[in-house]
N, C-alpha and C positions, 0 to 999 in steps of 0.2 A: 504494500500500500504506500502511495506517495502523498504526503501532506506538505503543502506550501503555506507559509504564514507571511503575510505582508505587514511589516512594521515591527520594531523591536522595543517599543516603549513598555510600560508596565503590563499592559494587557497582552501584547504579542510575546514578550519574553516569558511570562508565566504560562501562556498557552504552550509555548515550545517546550519548556521544562516538564510540564505535566504530561504533555503528549508523549515525550520520550519515556517517562516513567511508565505510562500505560501501554505503549506500543514499542517494545524494544527493537522489533525487526522492521519497523516502518522507515521508509526513506523520508527524512524530515529536513526541510529547507526553510530558513528564516531570511527574508530579504529586508534589508535596512537601507534607507536613503542616507543615513548619516555615516560618519567614518569611525564610529565608536561602538563598543558593546554596551550593554544595558547600564544606565546610570540614573541617579536620582534627580529628576528635573526640579523637584521641590527645593533643592539646595542651590540652584543656579545663582540666585541673588546673593547668597552667602559666599559663593565662589567669587563673584564679581567684586564684592565689598572687601575680599581678602580674609574673611573669617575662617574659611577652609581652603585647602589646597585642591588642585584639580584631581589628584589621585583619590581624594576622599569622596568624590562624586560617584565613583564606579562601584557597582554592587557585585560585579563578577570580574574575573580576570580576562585578558584578551584571548586566551586559549581555552576558556571554559566550554565554549560551544563545541569545539573540535574534540575535546575530551569526552563529551557526551554524544559524540557522533551526530551532531547537528551541523548541517551545511550552512554556514553563516556567510551570506553575500552582502558585503557592505558597500556603501557609496553607489547603490544601484537604484535607479528611479523606475518604478513600475509604470508602464505606459498604457497597457491594455490587458483585458481579460477576455478570452474566447470560451464561453461556457460550453458550447457545442463540441469543441475540440478538447476541452479541459486543459487549456494552456494559459499561462501567464507570460506576458512579454515585458521585458525590462531593458533599460539602457545602462550599460556599464562603460562610462566614458562615451565614446562615439559608437561603440559596438552594441548592436541590438541582439538580444538572446531571448529564448523562450524556454519555459519549463512545463512539463506535463504534471498534472495533479489528479488524484482521486478525490481529495478533499482540499478545499481552499479556505483559509481563515484570514479574514480581512481585519487587521488591527492597526490601520494606518493613521489613527489619531486625527487631530484637528490642526488647523493653521489659522493665523490671524487674518481676518478678512480686511484687506487694505481698503480704506475709503477712497472715493474718486476725488482726488485732489491733484491739481497741477503740480508736478515735480515730486510726486510721492516716491518715484523710483530713483531719486538722486542719491549719490554717495553721501552718507551721513544721516540717512533715514534707517532706523533700526526696528526690528521686531525682537521679542523676548521669548523665543520658542525653544531654541536648541543650544547645546554647548558651543557650537560654532558661532552663533549670534553673540553669546556672552564673551567668548574669546576675542571677538572683534571689538566689542565694547570695552573690554579690559585694556586694549591697546590704543583706545581712542582718548585723546586729550580733551578734557572739558575746561575751557577757558572762561566762557561766559555762561549765561543762563541756558538751560535746555528746555525744550518743549515736549510735553507728553500729551498725545492726542487720545482722548477717551480714557476709559478706566475699566479694569476687570479685577479678578481676584488676586492678581499679582501686583497691582498698583502700589499698595502700601509698602511692600518690601523694596520695590524698585525706587520709589521716592526716598525711602530711608537710605538706600545705598548712595543716591545722588547727593542728598542734603548733608550726609555725613562728611562729604568732601567740601562743605561750605559753598556749594553751587546752588543757585536759585532755580526753582522749577516753575515753569509756566504750564499749568495743567488746564488744557482746553477741553471742556466736556460739558454736556448737558446734565450730567449726573449730579445729585445732591450729596455732597461729601462733607463730613464733619471731622473735627479734631485733627486738622491738617497742621503741619509744621509752619511756623512763621516764615520759613523760607520758601513756601509754596504759595504762588499766586493763582487762585482759582478763577478761571475765565470762562464764564457761561456764554460761549459763542461757538463758532465753527471756523476751522482753518480751510481757506479756499485755495491757497497757493503756498508752496515752499520755494523760497527765493534763494538764488545763489548760482554762480557760474560754474565753478568746479566742485561745489559741495553745497552745504547748507549754510546760509548766512542770516536768514530771517524767515518768519512766517507772516502770512497776510490773512487777517480775519475777514469775515463776511462784511463787517462794517467798513472795511477799507484800511484799517489800522495795520501797520507793519511793526513787528517786534523782533529785535535782533536776538538770535539764539545760535548756539554752536552746533547742536544737532537735534534731531527729532526722533522720539520714540513713539511707536504706534501700539496702542493697547485696545484695539477694537475687539468686537466679539469674535469668537472662534467658529470656524466653518470646517465641517468634516472633510478629510482628504479622500475624495471619491471620484476625482476627474477620470481616473483610469477605468472606471466602471461604465462610462458612457457607452451607449448602444448595446449593453448587455441585457437590458430589459428587467434588471433587478428592481424590485419595489423599493421606493424611497418614501420617507416621511419628511417633507421639506428637503433639506440637503443631507439628511442622515439616512443610513441604510435601515430599512424596516426589518425587524427580526421577531421571532416568536419567543416563548418562554425558554426554549432550548437554545436561543441565539442563532437559530437557523434562518437564513434569508428565504426569499421567495424562490430561489434556485436551490434545489435540494442538496447539492454537493458543496454549497458555499455557506460558511458561517461568518459571523462578525462579532467583535467584542470591543469594549472600551468606548471612547468618546465618538467613534465613527458611526455608532449605531444607536437605535432607539427601539425599544419594545413597542409593539402595536398597542395602542390604548394608553401609553405612558405619556405624561406631560413632558415637553422638552425641558432639560435641566443640564447643568454642568456636573459631570460625574467626578467624584473624588478619586484620588489615587487608590483608595481601598475598593471603591466600586469597580474600577477597571481591573484591578488585580483579581477580584473575585470572579469576574466574568472570564478573564483569561484562564483561571484555574478550572473553571467548569467546562471549558470547551472539550477537553478530552472525554469526559463522561458523556457529553452531548453527542459527540461523534460516535461513540460506542453505541448509544441508543439508536442511532440511525442505521 
């Protein structure tokens, strides 16, 4: 039996480990878009602020997957799934490859939904999603105020990391937030343009006012990573994959777990680390039931 798992965050990693425990003889492949094995994303702000070292983020060693006979393919971007042929296609550098599966587990997580703002793709505009993002932030010099656009569950820790360096934060959001640091200016408006020739120099608000900043961080809502499922016919609930109580999708050989999916009848919500871990661990039993 061949099982392919897309995504190596908390849901995907735990699905891989539990599946290996249950199915010793199965061919098991874990495809990861990042360059690293499983790490604790909750601690990324602490890594950025210098409270912990990079090595303290990792929850397994680099060779743990090979020791458990799990084929770990890193820095690979999944581009499509062909349910009728039971194949997953991915790009590794410029090379495109495909894998056959008997069961597919989608645990590809979520990504920040970038707002439609002129200049949003400039150098100096950051998201707060991965170790690569925070490593880039760690090497970026903050000379002047910085701008944070919108807010989510990560915002307090990110703001704390910035203000601890005695850097002012311009927080542009429609959210009602309380107990902010004196070094945070709450701006109830919208950013319509990010100004700068070679990078970020300022933001422009919808009222026309320009504010000088050294970089911009985007903390908009999260959107499930499901672009590669286009044209599969898989059932969706909004932008999330619809699953039943056994985490099975509308396609019988495909399961999903973590923030990428939503049970039918369940209200949309942000899943906790523990939620995603529990779903990843239950995948093995659910595949056995099928």
